C-alpha positions in Angstrom: 52.1 -25.9 47.1 53.7 -29.4 47.3 57.4 -29.4 48.1 59.3 -31.6 45.7 61.3 -34.5 47.3 65.0 -34.6 46.6 65.5 -37.0 43.7 69.1 -38.0 44.7 70.0 -40.4 47.5 72.9 -42.6 48.6 72.2 -46.4 49.0 74.1 -49.4 50.3 73.9 -52.3 47.9 77.1 -53.9 49.1 75.8 -57.5 48.8 74.5 -59.5 45.9 71.1 -59.8 47.7 70.8 -56.1 48.2 71.8 -55.3 44.6 69.2 -57.8 43.3 66.5 -56.4 45.6 67.3 -52.9 44.4 67.2 -53.9 40.8 63.9 -55.7 41.3 62.4 -52.6 42.8 63.6 -50.4 39.9 62.0 -52.7 37.3 58.6 -51.9 38.8 58.9 -48.2 37.7 58.5 -46.6 34.3 60.8 -43.8 35.3 64.5 -43.7 34.4 66.6 -44.5 37.5 70.3 -44.0 37.5 73.1 -45.5 39.7 76.0 -43.0 39.8 79.6 -43.8 40.9 82.2 -41.2 40.2 81.9 -40.4 36.5 79.8 -43.4 35.6 76.1 -43.4 35.2 74.4 -46.8 35.0 70.8 -47.7 34.3 69.5 -49.1 37.6 67.3 -51.5 35.7 70.4 -53.3 34.3 71.7 -55.8 36.8 74.9 -56.3 34.7 75.4 -52.5 34.8 75.0 -52.5 38.6 77.5 -55.3 39.0 80.0 -53.5 36.7 80.4 -50.9 39.5 82.2 -51.2 42.8 79.2 -51.9 45.1 81.4 -52.1 48.2 80.8 -48.4 48.9 77.5 -46.5 48.9 76.3 -45.4 45.5 74.3 -42.4 44.5 70.9 -43.0 42.8 68.7 -40.6 41.0 65.1 -41.2 39.8 63.8 -38.9 37.0 60.3 -37.9 38.0 58.4 -34.8 38.9 55.6 -36.8 40.5 56.0 -36.7 44.3 53.8 -39.7 44.7 56.1 -41.8 42.5 59.2 -40.5 44.3 57.7 -41.2 47.8 56.6 -44.7 46.8 60.1 -45.5 45.2 62.0 -44.3 48.3 59.7 -46.1 50.6 60.4 -49.3 48.5 64.1 -48.9 49.0 64.1 -47.3 52.5 66.2 -50.1 54.0 69.0 -49.4 51.5 69.3 -45.6 51.9 72.3 -44.5 53.9 72.1 -40.8 53.4 
């Protein structure tokens, strides 16, 4: 039995460069990916949506996938942005 990876992490995209990098990574995936701040849920593939949030603090992200390989690849792609 394969243990499912957690689909929710916190990331630091507190600079324009980090936010752009994160957005570019998300565009490579078919899966829905959310950026969550308080009561707002934004599509991570929308750079305007990301910049509508306060990116000065860590943001929660969630990828919607049951495929462990996709989850592992996605989190490896953004590993340098994950804070917790």
